[in-house]
N, C-alpha and C positions, 0 to 999 in steps of 0.2 A: 480380374475380369479379362476374359479373352472374347474376341468376337469373330464369328464366321460370316463373311461378307458374301453378298451376291457377286458372282463372278464378274458382273458388269461394273462393280465399284472398285475392282482391284487396280492398283497402280501398276505400271510396268515393273517397278522394283519387287512389288508383292508377287506378281506372276513369276518372275524369275526366281525369287526365292523359293517358291512352291517346287518349281522344277528342280532346282538345286537340292531340295530336301528329298524329293522322291528318288533322284538319282543317287543321293547319299545312301539311302536305304537299299537301293539296288546294288550298291557297291559293298554294303556291310554284310558280315558273315551272318549266317542263320543261327537262331537259338534253337530251332527244332531239329535241324540236321546240319550241323556245322561242316563246311567244306562241300556241301552238295547243292546248296542253293543260298540265296540271299535272304536278308531280313525282310525285305519287301515280299519275297515269295512265302514267307512264313504266314503273312496275312491272307495271301491267296489260298494257301492250304487249309487255314482255319475255315474259310468260307466253303471251300470244296468239301471238307469232311462233314460240315453242317448239312450240306445239300445231300450227301450220300447216306447220312445216318437216318436210321428209322427208329423212333420218330425223329423228324427234322429238328436240330437244336434251335434254329432261328427263323424258320419259316412256316407258313400254314397254321399257326396257332397264335396265342396271345403274346408270346415273347418276341414277335417279329420286330416291334418297335424298339424295346429296350435292348435286345440282343444286338441290333445293328448300332444303336447308340453307344453300347459299350465297345464294340469293334472300332467305330469311328473315333472315340476318345483314345483308345490305346494306340491306334494308328497315328493320330495327331501327336500324341506324347512322344512317339519314335521320331516323327518329322521334326519336332522341336529340339530333339537331342543331337540332331546333325549340327556340326560346328557352323556358327553364322546364321542359323535358321531358328533361334530361339522364339522369334516372333510369329512363325508361320502358323496358320490355321488352315483348315479345310474350307474352300469356297463352296458355295452351293449353286447348282445350275437351276435357274428359275424357268423350267421347260414350258410352263403354260404361257410364257411371254417371250422368251428368248429362243425362237424356233428355227432360225436360219442365220446365215452369214450376215444378213442385213441388220441383225440385232446385235447390240454392243455386248450383250451378256452371253452370246452363243460361244461356248469355249472351244469349239473345234476350229481353231485357226493355226496357220503354220508357225506363228510366234508364240503359241502356247502349248497345246497338247495334240497338235496335228489335225488334219482335216478328215474328210470322209475317205473310205477306202475306194481304190480303183477297180472297177468291175473286171478289167483285163489282168489284174494282178495275181490271183483274184482276191478282191476286197481288201487287199493289203493297203495300209496307210503309208504313203511315200513321203520322203522328206523333201522340202523345197529349200534348197540351199540358199536361193536368193532372198528368202525371208529372214534368214539368219537367226532362227529361233534356237533356244538352248536344248529343246526336247527334240530328239532324232527318232522318230517311230520306226525307222528301219533298223535300229540297233537295239530296240526295246523288245528283247526276245522273251517269250514265256518259258519258264522251267517247270513249273507246276501246271499240269494240264488235266482236262477231264479224262483223256486217254493219252498214253505216251506217244501215240502215233499221230496225235493232232499237230497241226501247223503251229510253229512257235512265233509266227508273225502277229503283229497287232493288226487286227481286222475290224472294219466297220462297213455297213452298207445301209445307209439311213432309208427308213420307209419303204424298204423293199419287200417286206412280208404283207401278205394280204391281211393278216390279223392285226397289224399295227402300221397302217399307211400314214397315221397322223399322231403327233404328241398330244397329250392330255390338254384340255381346255378348262378354263374357269367356269364357264357357263354352258357350253355346248357339249353334248354327249358325242364321243367319237368312236369309230369302229374299234372293237377289241376290249372295251372297258364298260363297267356297269354303272358308273357315277362320274359326275363332274368333280373338279377340284373343290369347288365351293360346297357341293353336297357332302363331300368327305369331311371337310373340316367342320361342317355344321351337324355332324353326326350326333344323335341323342344318347349315346353311350359308347364306352371304350371299345367293346367288341364290334360294333358297327364301324368305328373309326378305323380299327386294325384291318378289317376285311376290305374296306374301300381303299385305304391306303396301300395295302399290298397289291390290290388289283391294278391301280394306277402305276405302281411301282413296276410291275410285271410288264406293262405296256411299254414303258420307256426302254427297259431291257430289249424288248423285241424290236422297238423302232430303230435303236442304235444297231442292233444286229451284230454280226461278226463275233468278236471275242465277248461281248456283252451278253450274248445269248447262252453262253456256256456256264457250267457250274463254277468254273474257275474265272468268273467275270471280273474279279479285282485286278486281272492282268491289264485291263484297260484302266488308266487312271481316272477316267470320267466316272467309274463306279462310285468313287468317293464323293465327287461333285453331286451325283444323283442321290446317294443315300443321305447326304447332308440336306437336300431339298426334302426328302421323305421325313427325316427327323425334325425338320422345321414344321411340317404339318402337325406333328404330335404337340410341339410347343404352342403353335397357334390355337389348336383345339383345347389344350389345357388353359390357356389364357382367356379364351372366349367362353369356357364352360368351367368356371372355377368350382361350381358346386357339385360336379360329376366326379366320381372316382377315377383317378387317373390311370389305374391298371386293374384289369379283371381277368381272372382265369377260372372257368367253371369245370374243367376236367382235372385229371390227375397226371398229365404228361410231364415227365421228367424235364427239368430245365425251364418249364413254364409255370411252375408252381410258386405262388407268392411265398416269401420267407425262405426259399431255397436258392442256391447259387445256380446261375445260368451256366450252360455247358459250352466250353470252347476247345475241349479235347478229350479223347478217350481215356478212361481210367488206366492208370500205370504209365501213361505217355507224358512227355515233357509238356508243361503248361507253356502256352505261348507268351504269357505275361504273368506276373504275380498277382493273384486275387482278382476276382470278378465280382460285380454287383449282383444282387438279387434282382429279378425282373421288376419288383415293386419297390426297389431301393431308391428310385429317383423321385422321391416325394417332393423334394425342392426342385423347383422348375429348372433352376441353372446349376445347381451344385452336382458335380460329378467328381468322385473320389477327392472331395474337398477343394476342388477347383470350381471357379465359376465360369461357365460357358454360355455365351450369348449368340444369338442371331441378330443381324442388324436390323431386322424388322420387329424384334420382340418389343412387347408393350413396356413403355419406360416405367420406372419406379421413382416417384417423386415424393420428398418429405420436406416440411417446412423447418429447415434447420435453424433458422433465427429465432424460432418460437412465436407464440401468439401475440407478444408484445414487442413492437419496434420503437426503441427509444432514440429520438433524434437529438437528445442531448440539450444542454443550455446553450442558446444561440444568442450573441450579442444584438441588441435592439437595432433593427433596421437591416440586418443582414439576412440572407437566405441560405439554407443548407439543404443538402441532399442526403438521404440514407436509403438503403435498399433492403428489402426483405430478402433473405437468402434461402434458396432452395437447394437441397442436395439431390442430384439427378443421377441415377444409374440407367444409362441408355446408350444406344448407338444409332439413334435416329433423332431428328430435331425435335425438341419439345417447345411448346409455345405458352406464353402466359398473357393474360389480359386482366386489366383492372375493370371489374364489372360494377363496383360500387366505389366511386371516388370519395376520398375524405373531405369533409366540410371544413369551414372556417378558414384559418390561415394555413392549413395543410392543403396540399394539392398535388397535381401531376406535375412532373418536370418537362422541359421541351422534348424529352425523349418520348413523350406520349404515354398511351395506355397500353400498348402492346410490346411484348418483348419476345426475343427468341433465344433459345440456347441450343447451340450446335454441338454435336458430339465431338469429343476430343480424340477418340479411339485410343485412349491410354488405359492402363490396367485399373485405374481408380475411377470412382465416381467423380462428378464434376459439379461445380456450383453455377447456379443461375440466379440472376437478380432482377428484382422488380422495384423500380425507384419511385420514391416520393419526395416532396420537398415541403419545407416549412419556412414561412416568412415571419420573422420575429418582430411582431408588433402586437400590442394588447396585453392581456392578462399574463401574470408571471408563469402560470401553469395551464397548459392546454392539451387536449386530447381529442382524437376523432377515431373513427373506424373505417376500414377499407375491405373490400372483398375482392379476392383474386381467383381466377379459374386457371388451371393447368390442364393443357390438352395436346393432342398431337393430330396431324393431319395424315389419314391413312390413304395413301395414293392407290393402293391394291384393293381396298374395300374388304379386307379379311377381318377387321375389327369393327369398322363402321358399316352402316347400311348400304352405302354406295361408294364407289370409288372416289377418293378425294374428300370423303366425309371426315368430320371431326370426331375424335374420341376423347371424351372428358376423363381426365385422370384424377381430379380433385378439385374441391372448392374450399378456399381458406379465408376465414375472417380474422383480421388482425387489428389490434388497437395501436394506434400511433400516439406517442406522447413526446412533448417537448416543453421546454421552459425558455422564457424570455428574461434576459438578464441585461443590466445596463452595460453600455460599451465600455470596455475596460480602460481605465486610465493607468499611467505608467509611472514608475519611479526610477530615476536613472541618477547614478553618481558618477561624476568625471574624476578619475585620479590622473592628475596631470604632472608631468615632468617639468621641474623649473631648474634642473641642474645647470651648471655653468655652460655647458655645450649648447644649451638652448639660445645662446647669444649669437651662435654662428649665423652667417648670412644665408638667405634662402629667398626664392621667389623674386629674384632680380634685385630690387632695391630694399627687400624686406629682411627680416630675421625670423628664425624658427619660431621664436617666442611671439613676435607680432602676428605671424600667420596662425599660431595657436590661439591667440586672442580673438582673432576675426572668427575662426572656426567655432570656438566655444560660444561667442555671441550669437552667431547665426543658429547653432544648435539649440540654444535656449529660446530664441525668437520663434522657431518652428514648432516647438512643443505647444500643446493645447493649455489653456489656463488651469485645468484641474490636475495637470501632470505635475510630478514633483521632480525637482532637480537640486542636486548638491554637488559641491566641488571640494576635493582635497588636493593639496599639491605635495610634491615630495622632492627633496634633494637628500641631505643627510638625515633630515628630520621631516616630519609631516606637520602640515598646518591646514586649517579649515577656512579657506576664503569665503566659502558660502555654506551655510548649514542647509540640511535638506529641507526644502519647503516648496510651496506651490510656485509654478511658473509665473503666475500672475503677480507674485510679490517682486519680481524683478531680479536683476543681478547686482544692483548696487555698484560698488566699486571692485567687486571680486575679480573681474576680468580686466578691467581698464586700469586699475590702481596697481600698486606695487606688489600685491600678493603673489604675482606670478613672474617677478623679476628674476632673471636667471642667477644662479648662485649654487655653490656646493657641488656634491656628488649625486650618485643614482641610486636611491634606495627603492627599487621597485617593489620589493616585498613589503616594506613598510607602507608603501602607498596602497598596494592591494589590501593589506591588513586594515588600514584606516578606512578605505572606501567600503570594504565589506561590513565593517562595523557600522558605519553610517547607514548602509542600505538595509540593515537588519531592523532598523527602526522605521522603515518606509510604510506608508499608509496603504499602498496598493500592492496587490498580488503579483502583478508583472514588474519584475525588477531586473535591472541590468547594470552591469558595471562596465564602463569604458575606461580603458588604461591607454595612455599615451606616453611613449618614452622615445628618446632620441639616442639612447645609449645602452651598453650592456650593464647589468647590475653590478655594483662594486661596493655596496654597503649591506652588512648583514642585519636582519635575517634575509637570505635569498628567498625567492619565491618557494623553491622546493623545500625550504626549512620551516615554512609556515605550519603551525599546528593543523592537524586534520580537522576538516569542517569549517576552516576560515572561509573558503570560497563556497558559497551557498546559492549563488544566482548565476544567470547567464552572463558570460564575460566576452567583451569585444576588446580588440586590441589594435592599436595603430602603432607601427614602428616607424618613427620618423628618421629614416636613413637607409642604409643598405643592408643586405643579408650579412649576418655575422656581426653587425655593429649594434643591434637593437634588442638583444636577448630573445631573438626570434625562436629559438628552439624551445624555451620554456613557455613563451607565450603562446606558441603554436600548439603545444600540448594542452594548455588551459583552455583555449578557446574551443578546440575540438572536443574536449571532454565535457564542455557546458553548452554545446550546440551554438557557439558564437563564431566569429570570424576574426582572423588576423589579416590586417593590410599592412604591407611594407610599402612606403611611399617612394623610396628612392631619395635622391638628394634634393629634388625640387629646387634646382639652382637657377632656372631660367624665368624670366618674366612671364613667359606663356604658362607657367605652371602655378601662378599665383593663387588660383582658386582650388587647386588640387586637394589641399588638406581640408578645406571647408567641404568639398564634395565627398570626401571620405567620412567626414563627420555626418554629413547628410545621409549617406548610405548606411552608416550605423544606426541612424535614427530610423531609417526604413526598416531595418531589421527589428529594432526594438518595438516599433509600432505595427509590425506586420504589413507594411505598405509595399508596393511594387513600383520599380522604376520603369517608366515608359520610355524616356529617352533624356539625354542631357548634352546637348551640343553647346559649343561656345564660339565666340567671335569678337569682333571689334566694331564698335559704332563710330562712324565718321559723320561729318557734317552733311546732311541731306540724304544719308543712307536709311533705308528702311528694311529691316530683316523680318520676313514672315517664316515662322516655323510651325509647320503643321504637325499634329500628333493625333493618334486615334484613341478614342474613348469607346468602351464597349457597354452593352446593356448589362453585363455582369459587374461593371464598376459601380461602387457606391458613392465615391467622392473622389476628388483628386486635388492636388495642390500644384499650381504652375508657379515656379520659383524663378526669379532673376536675381543671380548674384552680381554685384557690381560695387566698386569703390565708392560710387557716388549715385545711389538710387534716385534721388531727387532730380538728377539731371537726365534721367531715362523716361521717356514716354512708353508706358508698358500697357498694352491693350490686349483683350482676350476675345476672340470671335467664336461664337457657338456655331454648330452646324446649321442652325436656321438663319445666321447671318447676324444675330444680335451681338452688338459690341459692348463689352464691359471695359469701363475705365476706372480711374482712381475714385471719381466722384459718383459713378453709377454703375452699380454691379448687377444686382438682381435679387429676387426673393431668397434664393438659397446660395448666394455668393457674397463674399467679403474680400475687401482689399486690405493688405497690411504692408507697412513699411518701416524699416529700422535701419540701424547701420549695416552697410554692406548687403542688404537683402531687401527685395520687394517680393510680395506673392499674393496670389489669389487662392482662397480656400473655397472650393465649389462643391456643394452637395448635389447630387444628381437625383431628379432632373434639376437643372439650375433654375428653370421656370416651371412650376407644377402646372401652369395653365397650357404649356406646350411641351409635354414631356418627350414627345418625339423629336422635336427640333432642338432640345436642349439637353440631350443625353448622349446616346450613341451616335457615332459619326466622327467626322474630322473637325477637330478644334484647331484654332490658329492663334499663336502668340505673335503679336507684332510689336517689335522693339525699334525705337528710333530716339535720337536725341531731342529733348524738350525744345520748344521754341525759345529764341534768343531772349525774350523778356522773362520767360520762366527761369531760365539759367541766371540772369541778372538778379532776379528776385531771391533766388536761393543763395546767391553770394552774399546777401545781406545777413545771412544766418552764419555767425562764426562758430556754430557747433559743428559744422562740416569739418572732417579731418583735413588740416592743411596739407599733409603729405600726399593725400590723394589728388588735391588740386595741383600740386607741384608736379606730381607724376603725369596728370593729364597734360599740362602745358608742355612737358618734355616729350611725350609720345604723340600728341595731337590726335588721340583717338581714345575712346572709352571702352576698355574690355568689359565683357560680360560672359556669364555661363548660365545657360537656361536649363532648368530641370522640371520635368513632369513627372509626378508620382501619384499613384492611385491606391486607394483602399478598395479592395475588389474581391468578388467572389471568384476571380480568375487569379490564381496564385502561381508566381514563378519563383522558384528557389534554386540557387546554384552555390556549389561549394567546391573548393580545391583542398585536396588531402595529399600530403606527400609523406612517403615512408622513410625519409632520411633527410638530413640537412647537408650532405656532401654531394659533389657532382656525381652523376649517376643515379641519384634518386629518381623514383617514379613518381610523377604528379598525376593524381587521378581526379579528373573533373567531372562532375555530375550535376545534371539539372533536372528539375521536375516541374511539370505543368499540371496543376489541378483545377478543376472547375466545380464549385460548389461542394468541395471536400473529396472529389473523387478523380481519379486519373483522367486527363483530357484524351478522349478516344481519338479525335481527328489528329492527323499527323501534322506536326509543325516543323519549320525549318530552325534549327538550333546550330549555332556556331560561335566561334570565339574569334575576335580580332586580337592576335597575339603579338606582343612586343618581346623580341629576345634581349638578352642582356646587353648585346651590342647595339640595340637601338633599332635593329631592322625589324620588319613586321611580316606576318604571314597568317593567312587564315587557318583555322583548325576546326574541322567538321566534327560534329557530335553524331554518334550512332543511336538510333532509337532501339532500345533493348526491351521495352515493354510500354504499353499505353502510358503516355505521360512522362516516361523516364528516358533520358538521354545521357550518354556517357562519352568521354574521350580521354585517352592516356597520352602522356608525354614524358619522355625520359629526359631529365635536366642534365645534359652532358657538360655543359659550360657553367662556370660559377657565375653568379650574379642574380639579378632580379628578373622574373618572369612576370609579365602582366597580361592579363586577359580580360577583354571586355566581351562577356558572355551575352549573346543576343538570341532571342527567340521571335519568331514571326509565325502567325497562322490564322486560324479562324475559330471563333468560339462555336459552341453547339448551335447557338442561334444565327450563325452566319457572319457575325461581326468580325472584321479584321482586327488584330491585336498585335502589339509590339511590346516587348519586355526586355530588360537588360540588367546586368549587375557586373560591377567590377571586382575582380579577384586577383590575387597575387600569390606567388610562391617564390622562394629563394633558396639557393645553395651557396656554400662558400668553402673556401679551402683553409685548412688549419683550424686552430682553436680560437674562440672569441676571446678578445682582450678585455680586461676590466679598466684599462686605461682610456677614458674618454677625452677626446681633445677639448681643451678649454675648461677643464674641471679642477677645482681645488676644494679640499675640505671645507665645509661650512665653518666660518669663523676666521679663516685666513684671507677670505676674498670678499671685498666689499660688494654690495649689491651693484648689478650692472644694468641700469636701465636701458632698454633697447627702444624705447619710444622715441620717435623722431622730435628733435627740439626745434621746431619750425617757428620762426617769428610770424605769428598768425596775422598781426596787422599788416605786416609787409606783404605777405601772401595775398591777402584780400585786396590790398590796394593795387598790386600788380595785376591780378585777375580782373578786376573791375575796369582798370585802364585798357587792358587788351581788349576786353569785350566791347568796350565803348568805341574803340577805334576800328577793329576788324575782328569778327569772330573766326575767321579762317586762320588767324594767328594762333588761335587755341585749338581749332579742329581742322584737320586736313580734308581735302576734297573726298567726296564719296567714293568708295571702292566697292564694286559688285560683291556681295557675299557669296560664299559657296553654298549652293541651295541644299536643302535638306530633302532627299527623295520623298515624294508623296506615297502614302500607303497604297498599294495595289488593291483595287477593289476586287471582290469575289465575283466570279462569273454570275451574271443575273439569274440564269436558270438554276444554277447550284444554290445560290442564295435564297431563291424563292422556295425551293425545295426544303432547305434548312429552316426557313421561317415558317413553312407549313407545319413541320414537325414541332416547332416551337409555340405552335398557336395556343397550346393549353397554358403557357406561362402567364399569369395575371398580369395585366398592365399595372405597373407601380410596384412589381415584386422587388425592385431594388431601390425605391425611394428611400430618402432618409427619414428618421422618424419624425413626428410633429415637432415644430420648434426650429426647423431648419438646421443651421450648421452648429447650433449648440452642442449637439451630440452627433455630429456629422461624421466623426472618426478622423483618423489621421490620413494624410496622404503624403507623408514626408519622407525624406531620404534621397540618396542618389549617389552617383560616383563619377569619377572622371574618366577620361578616355585613355588612362594609363600612360600618359605623357607622350603620346604618339605624334603630337603636333596636329592631329585631325581636327579640323574646325568645320562646324556645320553652321549655316545660317538660313 
């Protein structure tokens, strides 16, 4: 498809390309008379010969319209053959409206094809050097002329003739013409159209005057603008009179007879171009010599490309999904769609409303237009409804509609919407955990790698829902099964706290993956994931790459507990990328500030497993008397969320949650759709939205606040009577005189954020490609968001990394990893939903490169059998610890906790401008209240809101 635009719509680049193209033809040698004239002059000669011939080849009879259509096409083909001008088309001059320099579409300007001629010149068009136009009329000399003695100058004299003082009008009859423009395009047959069109055509030639009044009128480039406008009249007439015969000839004049070629040269002379159409050969409105030629005002062609049935698919209960009816549009003007019959039941309109527009792309191909519907998954398993859509365009000129600005209906479409409601998916996860001797190494300050792993695995289990399945396999030289695959509600037993994960032996990652995959094959749920953790390079066969084909059949996540090159990162990177999982490399986690990092990485994996989104995850230190308030945003698109507080001593922490309406949730008082849970190292609220169905507005979208402080002294004293508390945590508390925590907020949402890091090699110089996507109800988020990464270089220095928006909802950034080591990225996104709610999302990513080849000698490892078990659990005298702690608290709590220090504040979300928000909410008015409510039964099926990540070891702390 190519389009001929109104001259008013041309960009400066398009104007300049057209001038470049005609200048290229003026410089190109002739086909008709090589060496004597230019290729441009050949077309002037064709027109001159037609005017001089008897009978006239292209004027005064039926072939007037098709003859000039052929000439325009061939001239346009030549223009497009000029180097750099392949996109050039002939613009049309809409002379019924663009009649003076005050009109943007008047082509006679110094920066286009020159102005009016100067009477004193006489009538010569002069060049205005100050305007700087590419076209110089003073050097545009005519070679082919009516008479050899005629002036070679380009001449014009607008409206100077008595028989053409004015240009044609749409509705008013002017001097020198027998019909108005509307009368012409409203003709009741082809012959009348031809007569009226040619009459109007002659008037414009006379009005321009000068070179345009001559038989060699194509010497003035405006000839082609003018004839494109005449050719457009034929197109409009055909589109508004589809039942009439498009070409009629009642005589026997050669060149005008249907079925016979039109004439463009005398017999025996060189043809100006190979092959010409018959006058009745333009049966298809747009097809010319196999090319599709359009005017920008042509009637659009619309088809329902997605078919009469729109399947919205199976939607998990309580969620909402969007799907669009897709239309294929061939047009170069805006097409509009409106839903005139909205679907009933749980189907409905989206916040985008009932009206949609599709703007032309001006590309060679048809484009897609979309009309959106939504389905809220509650009720029957299978549901359907019907909807009616109208496609139309607004006719600003009034050539297709009864009035200017009227609507023209293109089609009415009735579609059937179908959808299914399915239970919210449960998940089956197997943890394949490294217990090799190197796991006894120190980590997280006073901890070991193994103890951090036990904590992380325990929290991972706690955050699963009761119907989820979890299993654990361990590997060193051999594999064992500390926990068979079973429901989360069955508990962990001693699989994590007992000796089953005590460090010993070497690193058989391949065996661990093989055993984990075999366990996962028997899972009860279709959503299956394998999490592999290792702190070393594989050194026991079979290696991962030696496993039989098909061993890995589910999504794989991997955590490398160490540095690049030390954790089999190359093979794990390949596996996770091929299964749509993630690889996280932790670094050494050697400082006390990084004690939660592994647990947060486990939580982030859980977010990926359960399709949850991370809202934020700050961390801090609680001191006596300090209160940390952590605000976070929840949107109307969120279905549920989990607010998580990681801490070595959860009972010592007062953890409250404040809803947007001010309602405070506590351990003992939550709400209809909220519940509080506490276990070793973790406390959390699981909240279905709205938290209070009686006040959906005040307990759903808005700013929620987590409030953390140390419990009252009497509560802490009470908890110290419970000897189930980990003594090592109490010892650490007395040493540091503060209680560390990490807060995480994760949402199950219709607003989905995904981020990935992909690297093309493992050596310095590799390219790291970061990408992020934002979708809302399954479609790319149209509104622009701010996406960036807080990056930590291998040397520990930090820098921001900005992402570029490459398409709606898609953002990308690239980085060349020049230095060996670990690169950490906290990828963040902030913006507004379609309904106007502010949102925040984030995800932690890592990448790493190293020098040399990975070693299979991991520090601290010996083959299984040579090395006795090495328990890493602290052997604390519990009774002595309790007695000391109780005595300290009895005397002075400040011996246990230092004075309060002001926390680093978490920036509050920036609200959307009220006017903009009100407009966005107005558009969202069709969204039914409660569209994002959890299903009946509250949190039982409220979905997951789990997962999270750390801040990449930056030392960044928020409170």
